[in-house]
C-alpha positions in Angstrom: -12.5 1.7 -10.3 -12.8 -1.2 -7.9 -10.3 -1.3 -4.7 -10.4 -3.9 -1.8 -8.2 -4.5 1.2 -7.7 -7.8 2.8 -6.1 -9.3 5.8 -3.1 -12.0 5.4 -4.3 -15.3 4.3 -2.7 -18.2 5.4 1.0 -18.4 3.9 0.2 -21.2 1.5 -3.0 -19.2 0.2 -1.1 -16.0 -0.2 -2.0 -14.5 -3.6 0.5 -13.6 -6.5 1.5 -9.9 -6.2 2.5 -7.5 -8.8 4.7 -5.3 -6.3 5.4 -5.0 -2.8 5.9 -2.2 -0.6 7.6 -2.4 2.8 7.5 -0.3 6.0 11.0 -0.7 7.5 13.0 0.6 10.7 13.0 4.5 11.2 9.6 5.0 10.2 10.2 4.7 6.4 8.9 2.9 3.4 11.5 1.1 1.3 10.5 3.1 -1.9 9.1 6.3 -2.5 7.9 5.8 -5.9 5.6 2.8 -7.4 4.4 2.6 -11.0 1.6 0.1 -11.9 -0.4 -0.4 -15.2 -3.5 1.7 -15.3 -7.0 0.2 -15.9 -5.8 -3.5 -14.7 -6.4 -5.2 -11.5 -3.0 -5.5 -9.5 -2.2 -6.9 -6.2 0.3 -5.1 -4.0 1.7 -6.8 -1.1 2.5 -4.5 2.1 5.0 -5.7 4.6 5.6 -4.2 7.9 9.3 -4.7 9.0 9.2 -1.9 11.4 9.4 -3.8 14.9 7.0 -2.6 17.4 5.6 0.3 15.3 2.1 0.3 13.5 1.9 1.3 10.1 -0.8 1.2 7.1 -0.9 2.0 3.5 -3.6 4.2 1.8 -3.7 5.6 -1.5 -5.1 9.3 -2.3 -5.7 11.0 -5.6 -4.4 14.2 -3.6 -3.6 15.2 0.0 -7.1 16.7 0.3 -9.2 13.9 -0.8 -10.4 10.8 1.1 -8.6 7.7 0.6 -9.2 5.5 -2.3 -8.1 2.6 -0.6 -6.5 1.8 2.7 -5.3 -1.2 4.6 -5.8 -1.5 8.3 -2.9 -0.8 10.6 -0.6 -3.7 11.8 2.6 -4.2 14.0 5.6 -6.0 12.4 5.6 -8.8 11.2 2.6 -8.4 9.2 1.7 -8.7 5.6 -1.3 -7.3 4.1 -2.6 -7.4 0.2 -4.4 -4.8 -1.5 -6.3 -4.9 -4.9 -5.8 -2.1 -7.2 -7.5 -1.0 -10.7 -6.7 2.7 -11.1 -7.3 5.1 -13.7 -4.2 6.6 -15.3 -2.7 9.2 -13.4 -0.5 10.1 -10.2 -1.5 9.4 -6.9 -0.2 9.7 -3.3 0.5 6.9 -1.1 1.2 7.0 2.8 1.0 5.6 6.3 -1.8 7.5 7.8 -0.2 7.2 11.6 2.8 8.7 10.0 1.9 11.1 7.2 5.7 11.9 6.6 5.9 8.3 5.2 4.7 8.9 1.8 5.5 8.5 -1.8 4.1 8.7 -5.5 2.0 6.1 -7.1 1.7 6.4 -11.0 -0.8 4.5 -12.9 0.3 4.4 -16.7 
């Protein structure tokens, strides 16, 4: 299982991404469930649209485990990309600054 996070490349160099997650106004994600293929490298695009508020995106196997992958905090308007390659199962994603912002990521 290999996971990497990177800062935003120049707009013309942005990688093709599999799925997108947005932090939106009122300290929320735009979705609380993401499904990705297991055992395949995919790119998730994280967009912070919550003006003036820092957010990030982290993936955990459970609430008590360390993060499998984490994107650095950023203020809107920012875009970050993260590459995931997860074993089959259910994972938790969240904003580490605002843990009430969370959802379920399922690798099938």
